[in-house]
C-alpha positions as CSV (number, residue, x, y, z in Angstrom):
1,M,-12.8,-40.2,-48.8
2,L,-16.6,-39.7,-49.0
3,D,-18.0,-41.1,-45.8
4,D,-19.3,-44.9,-47.0
5,A,-22.6,-44.5,-45.3
6,V,-23.3,-40.8,-46.8
7,A,-22.2,-42.3,-50.4
8,Q,-24.5,-45.4,-50.0
9,K,-27.3,-43.2,-48.8
10,L,-26.7,-40.7,-51.8
11,R,-26.6,-43.8,-54.4
12,A,-29.6,-45.4,-53.1
13,F,-31.4,-42.3,-53.3
14,S,-30.5,-41.4,-56.7
15,E,-31.4,-45.2,-57.7
16,E,-34.6,-45.5,-55.8
17,R,-35.9,-42.5,-58.0
18,D,-34.0,-43.7,-61.3
19,W,-32.4,-40.3,-61.2
20,D,-29.0,-41.5,-62.5
21,Q,-30.1,-40.8,-65.9
22,F,-29.9,-37.3,-65.5
23,H,-27.0,-37.1,-63.3
24,T,-24.5,-36.2,-66.1
25,A,-21.6,-34.1,-65.0
26,E,-22.7,-31.2,-66.7
27,N,-26.3,-31.4,-65.1
28,L,-24.6,-31.7,-61.7
29,A,-22.3,-29.0,-62.4
30,K,-25.1,-26.6,-63.3
31,S,-27.2,-28.0,-60.1
32,I,-24.0,-26.9,-58.0
33,S,-24.3,-23.3,-59.3
34,I,-28.0,-23.2,-59.0
35,E,-28.0,-24.4,-55.4
36,A,-25.0,-21.8,-54.5
37,A,-27.2,-19.0,-55.9
38,E,-29.8,-20.3,-53.8
39,L,-27.5,-20.3,-51.0
40,L,-26.4,-16.6,-51.6
41,E,-30.1,-15.7,-51.8
42,C,-29.8,-16.5,-47.8
43,F,-27.9,-13.5,-47.0
44,Q,-29.5,-11.2,-50.1
45,W,-30.9,-8.8,-47.5
46,S,-29.4,-9.8,-44.0
47,S,-25.7,-10.6,-43.7
48,D,-27.1,-12.7,-41.0
49,G,-29.0,-15.3,-43.2
50,D,-31.6,-17.5,-41.4
51,P,-29.8,-20.3,-40.1
52,Q,-32.2,-23.1,-41.1
53,A,-32.4,-22.1,-44.7
54,V,-28.8,-21.7,-44.9
55,K,-28.4,-25.2,-43.9
56,E,-30.8,-26.5,-46.0
57,E,-29.1,-24.6,-49.1
58,L,-25.8,-25.8,-47.8
59,A,-26.8,-29.5,-47.8
60,D,-28.0,-29.0,-51.7
61,V,-25.0,-27.8,-52.5
62,L,-23.1,-30.5,-50.9
63,T,-25.3,-33.3,-52.0
64,Y,-24.5,-32.0,-55.8
65,C,-20.9,-31.6,-55.3
66,Y,-20.8,-35.2,-53.9
67,F,-22.8,-36.4,-56.7
68,L,-20.5,-34.8,-59.0
69,A,-17.6,-36.1,-57.5
70,M,-18.9,-40.0,-57.4
71,K,-19.9,-39.2,-61.2
72,V,-16.6,-38.5,-62.3
73,G,-14.7,-41.0,-60.0
74,L,-13.0,-38.4,-57.9
75,E,-12.8,-38.7,-53.8
76,P,-14.1,-35.2,-52.3
77,D,-11.7,-35.5,-49.4
78,Q,-8.4,-36.0,-51.6
79,I,-9.3,-33.2,-54.0
80,V,-10.1,-30.9,-51.1
81,L,-6.3,-31.4,-49.2
82,E,-4.7,-31.7,-52.8
83,K,-6.3,-28.0,-53.4
84,L,-5.5,-26.9,-49.9
85,A,-1.5,-27.8,-50.5
86,V,-1.5,-25.5,-53.9
87,T,-3.5,-22.9,-52.2
88,A,-1.0,-23.1,-49.2
89,Q,1.9,-22.4,-51.6
90,K,0.1,-19.5,-53.3
91,Y,-0.8,-17.8,-50.1
92,P,2.4,-18.7,-47.8
93,V,1.3,-17.8,-44.3
94,E,4.4,-15.3,-43.8
95,K,3.2,-13.2,-47.0
96,S,-0.5,-13.5,-46.6
97,R,-1.5,-13.6,-42.6
98,G,-4.3,-11.0,-42.2
99,S,-4.9,-10.0,-45.9
100,S,-7.3,-11.2,-48.4
101,V,-5.4,-9.8,-51.1
102,K,-3.1,-11.8,-53.1
103,Y,0.5,-11.7,-51.7
104,D,1.9,-10.9,-55.0
105,Q,-0.4,-8.0,-55.5
106,L,0.7,-6.3,-52.4
């Protein structure tokens, strides 16, 4: 569940600026992709990335993810745990430990 204090701050921030009108699911999904590209840009020429820039871009990605989850009525923690359960079935420890290859491709 998204922390109530964080959710309230996000809602207040958007409401104060009258931005909800722009926060369609489509626009938020696009914004996630754009911000994710900016996060990737932090590592364009160095595998280390500037820690402050990474922090700021990651915050942008998470913010848009939270806005999208709120827009479509999903709980971020819940959907992550549900997906983790599916992924655990897809990649069982005994077949995938130490490998980045999908176990059925080995």
